[in-house]
DSSP file (Angstrom, degrees, kcal/mol; ACC not computed):
  #  RESIDUE AA STRUCTURE BP1 BP2  ACC     N-H-->O    O-->H-N    N-H-->O    O-->H-N    TCO  KAPPA ALPHA  PHI   PSI    X-CA   Y-CA   Z-CA
    1    1 A M              0   0    0      0, 0.0     2,-0.1     0, 0.0    57,-0.1   0.000 360.0 360.0 360.0 130.5   71.6   29.8   31.4
    2    2 A E     >  -     0   0    0      1,-0.1     4,-1.8     4,-0.0     3,-0.4  -0.426 360.0-120.8 -75.8 151.4   72.2   32.9   29.4
    3    3 A D  H  > S+     0   0    0      1,-0.2     4,-2.7     2,-0.2     5,-0.2   0.871 113.2  60.3 -56.8 -37.6   69.5   34.2   27.0
    4    4 A K  H  > S+     0   0    0      1,-0.2     4,-2.0     2,-0.2    -1,-0.2   0.891 104.5  48.3 -59.9 -40.1   71.9   33.8   24.1
    5    5 A V  H  > S+     0   0    0     -3,-0.4     4,-2.5     2,-0.2    -1,-0.2   0.901 110.2  51.6 -67.9 -40.8   72.2   30.1   24.8
    6    6 A K  H  X S+     0   0    0     -4,-1.8     4,-2.4     2,-0.2    -2,-0.2   0.927 109.9  49.8 -59.6 -45.4   68.4   29.8   25.0
    7    7 A E  H  X S+     0   0    0     -4,-2.7     4,-2.1     1,-0.2    -1,-0.2   0.887 110.9  49.7 -61.9 -39.5   68.0   31.6   21.7
    8    8 A Q  H  X S+     0   0    0     -4,-2.0     4,-2.4     2,-0.2    -1,-0.2   0.901 108.9  51.4 -67.3 -40.6   70.6   29.3   20.1
    9    9 A I  H  X S+     0   0    0     -4,-2.5     4,-2.5     1,-0.2    -2,-0.2   0.943 112.5  46.6 -59.5 -47.2   68.8   26.1   21.4
   10   10 A L  H  X S+     0   0    0     -4,-2.4     4,-2.4     1,-0.2    -1,-0.2   0.855 109.8  53.6 -64.7 -35.3   65.6   27.4   19.9
   11   11 A A  H  X S+     0   0    0     -4,-2.1     4,-0.8     2,-0.2    -1,-0.2   0.916 110.3  46.9 -66.8 -42.7   67.3   28.2   16.6
   12   12 A V  H >X>S+     0   0    0     -4,-2.4     3,-0.9     1,-0.2     4,-0.6   0.929 112.4  50.6 -63.3 -44.5   68.7   24.7   16.4
   13   13 A R  H ><5S+     0   0    0     -4,-2.5     3,-1.4     1,-0.2    -2,-0.2   0.900 104.4  58.2 -58.2 -41.3   65.3   23.2   17.3
   14   14 A D  H 3<5S+     0   0    0     -4,-2.4    -1,-0.2     1,-0.3    -2,-0.2   0.704  93.1  67.3 -66.4 -19.1   63.6   25.4   14.6
   15   15 A T  H <<5S-     0   0    0     -3,-0.9    -1,-0.3    -4,-0.8    -2,-0.2   0.816  90.9-148.3 -68.8 -26.8   65.8   23.8   11.9
   16   16 A G  T <<5 +     0   0    0     -3,-1.4    -3,-0.1    -4,-0.6    -2,-0.1   0.666  58.5 125.5  69.6  16.1   64.0   20.5   12.5
   17   17 A L      < +     0   0    0     -5,-0.5     2,-0.3     1,-0.1    -4,-0.1   0.627  68.9  14.7 -84.4 -13.3   67.2   18.7   11.6
   18   18 A T  S    S-     0   0    0     -6,-0.2     2,-0.5    -5,-0.2    -2,-0.1  -0.988  79.5 -94.5-154.7 160.4   67.5   16.5   14.7
   19   19 A N    >   -     0   0    0     -2,-0.3     3,-2.3     1,-0.1     7,-0.2  -0.702  40.6-132.9 -71.4 127.9   65.9   15.2   17.8
   20   20 A M  T 3  S+     0   0    0     -2,-0.5    -1,-0.1     1,-0.3    33,-0.1   0.615 103.6  63.0 -68.6 -10.9   66.9   17.7   20.4
   21   21 A F  T 3  S+     0   0    0      1,-0.1     2,-1.7    32,-0.1    -1,-0.3   0.557  79.5  87.8 -87.5  -7.6   67.9   14.8   22.8
   22   22 A D    <>  +     0   0    0     -3,-2.3     4,-2.3     1,-0.2     3,-0.4  -0.646  61.0 177.3 -85.4  81.3   70.6   13.8   20.3
   23   23 A T  H  > S+     0   0    0     -2,-1.7     4,-2.4     1,-0.2    -1,-0.2   0.771  70.6  58.8 -65.6 -28.0   73.1   16.1   21.9
   24   24 A C  H  > S+     0   0    0      2,-0.2     4,-2.0     1,-0.2    -1,-0.2   0.933 111.0  42.1 -65.3 -43.5   76.0   15.1   19.7
   25   25 A T  H  > S+     0   0    0     -3,-0.4     4,-2.8     2,-0.2     5,-0.2   0.896 111.7  55.1 -69.7 -38.5   74.0   16.1   16.6
   26   26 A V  H  X S+     0   0    0     -4,-2.3     4,-2.8     1,-0.2    -2,-0.2   0.918 109.1  48.6 -57.8 -43.4   72.7   19.3   18.3
   27   27 A Q  H  X S+     0   0    0     -4,-2.4     4,-2.4     2,-0.2    -1,-0.2   0.896 110.7  50.5 -64.7 -39.7   76.4   20.2   19.0
   28   28 A R  H  X S+     0   0    0     -4,-2.0     4,-2.5     2,-0.2    -2,-0.2   0.932 113.2  45.1 -63.3 -46.1   77.4   19.5   15.4
   29   29 A I  H  X S+     0   0    0     -4,-2.8     4,-1.8     2,-0.2    -2,-0.2   0.916 112.2  51.9 -64.7 -41.9   74.5   21.7   14.1
   30   30 A A  H  <>S+     0   0    0     -4,-2.8     5,-3.4    -5,-0.2    -2,-0.2   0.912 109.8  49.9 -61.3 -41.0   75.3   24.4   16.6
   31   31 A H  H ><5S+     0   0    0     -4,-2.4     3,-1.9     1,-0.2    -2,-0.2   0.941 109.5  50.5 -61.1 -47.1   78.9   24.4   15.5
   32   32 A E  H 3<5S+     0   0    0     -4,-2.5    -1,-0.2     1,-0.3    -2,-0.2   0.803 111.8  48.5 -61.5 -28.4   77.9   24.7   11.8
   33   33 A M  T 3<5S-     0   0    0     -4,-1.8    -1,-0.3    -5,-0.2    -2,-0.2   0.311 117.7-114.7 -91.9   7.3   75.7   27.6   12.8
   34   34 A N  T < 5 +     0   0    0     -3,-1.9     2,-1.0     1,-0.2    -3,-0.2   0.827  67.8 145.5  60.3  35.2   78.6   29.3   14.7
   35   35 A F     >< +     0   0    0     -5,-3.4     4,-1.7     1,-0.2     3,-0.4  -0.607  10.4 158.8 -97.3  69.6   76.7   28.9   18.0
   36   36 A F  H  >  +     0   0    0     -2,-1.0     4,-2.2     1,-0.2     5,-0.2   0.785  66.6  61.2 -69.0 -28.4   79.9   28.2   20.0
   37   37 A E  H  > S+     0   0    0     -3,-0.2     4,-2.4     2,-0.2    -1,-0.2   0.895 106.4  47.2 -62.9 -39.6   78.3   29.2   23.3
   38   38 A L  H  > S+     0   0    0     -3,-0.4     4,-2.5     2,-0.2    -2,-0.2   0.897 108.4  54.6 -69.3 -41.0   75.8   26.4   22.9
   39   39 A V  H  X S+     0   0    0     -4,-1.7     4,-1.3     1,-0.2    -2,-0.2   0.942 114.0  41.3 -58.4 -46.7   78.5   23.9   21.9
   40   40 A L  H  X S+     0   0    0     -4,-2.2     4,-2.1     2,-0.2     5,-0.2   0.892 111.2  56.7 -67.3 -41.0   80.4   24.7   25.2
   41   41 A F  H  X S+     0   0    0     -4,-2.4     4,-3.2     1,-0.2    -1,-0.2   0.905 106.3  50.2 -58.2 -42.7   77.2   24.8   27.2
   42   42 A L  H  < S+     0   0    0     -4,-2.5     4,-0.4     1,-0.2    -1,-0.2   0.844 110.2  50.6 -65.6 -34.3   76.4   21.2   26.1
   43   43 A E  H  < S+     0   0    0     -4,-1.3    -1,-0.2    -5,-0.2    -2,-0.2   0.884 123.6  28.9 -66.9 -39.0   79.8   20.1   27.1
   44   44 A E  H  < S+     0   0    0     -4,-2.1    -2,-0.2     1,-0.2    -3,-0.2   0.719 131.7  27.0 -98.6 -25.5   79.6   21.7   30.6
   45   45 A H     X  +     0   0    0     -4,-3.2     4,-2.1    -5,-0.2     3,-0.4  -0.283  60.2 146.0-139.8  49.2   75.9   21.6   31.5
   46   46 A K  H  > S+     0   0    0     -4,-0.4     4,-2.6     1,-0.2     5,-0.2   0.864  77.0  57.7 -59.0 -35.0   74.1   18.8   29.7
   47   47 A D  H  > S+     0   0    0      1,-0.2     4,-2.0     2,-0.2    -1,-0.2   0.903 107.1  46.4 -63.4 -41.4   71.8   18.3   32.7
   48   48 A K  H  > S+     0   0    0     -3,-0.4     4,-2.2     2,-0.2    -1,-0.2   0.871 111.3  53.1 -67.2 -37.6   70.6   22.0   32.5
   49   49 A Y  H  X S+     0   0    0     -4,-2.1     4,-2.4     2,-0.2    -2,-0.2   0.945 109.3  47.7 -61.2 -48.6   70.1   21.6   28.7
   50   50 A V  H  X S+     0   0    0     -4,-2.6     4,-2.6     1,-0.2     5,-0.2   0.899 110.6  52.0 -62.1 -41.0   67.9   18.5   29.1
   51   51 A R  H  X>S+     0   0    0     -4,-2.0     4,-3.0     1,-0.2     5,-0.6   0.924 110.2  48.7 -62.3 -42.5   65.9   20.2   31.8
   52   52 A F  H  X5S+     0   0    0     -4,-2.2     4,-1.8     1,-0.2    -2,-0.2   0.907 112.4  48.4 -63.5 -40.8   65.3   23.2   29.5
   53   53 A I  H  <5S+     0   0    0     -4,-2.4    -2,-0.2     1,-0.2    -1,-0.2   0.910 118.1  40.8 -65.4 -41.7   64.3   20.8   26.6
   54   54 A L  H  <5S+     0   0    0     -4,-2.6    -2,-0.2    -5,-0.2    -1,-0.2   0.906 135.8  11.6 -73.9 -42.2   61.9   18.9   28.8
   55   55 A T  H  <5S-     0   0    0     -4,-3.0    -3,-0.2     2,-0.3    -2,-0.2   0.643  86.7-123.8-114.8 -19.5   60.3   21.7   30.8
   56   56 A G  S  <<S+     0   0    0     -4,-1.8     2,-0.3    -5,-0.6    -4,-0.2   0.497  77.5 114.3  78.9   4.4   61.3   25.0   29.3
   57   57 A E              0   0    0     -6,-0.6    -1,-0.4     1,-0.1    -2,-0.3  -0.698 360.0 360.0-105.5 159.6   62.7   26.0   32.6
   58   58 A E              0   0    0     -2,-0.3    -6,-0.1    -3,-0.1    -7,-0.1   0.434 360.0 360.0 -83.6 360.0   66.2   26.7   33.6
């Protein structure tokens, strides 16, 4: 996982607008924030995303 994607995940989390396990809403918010790397990452690597949310590890 690239540092840029991690930063984008944390930025979406910091908005407090959604439960981070609601990946559809996370993608929508990421798109609205122009975090296109995160949108694609969620499409291709949802398992890695969930692991990062749960453990903070890659």
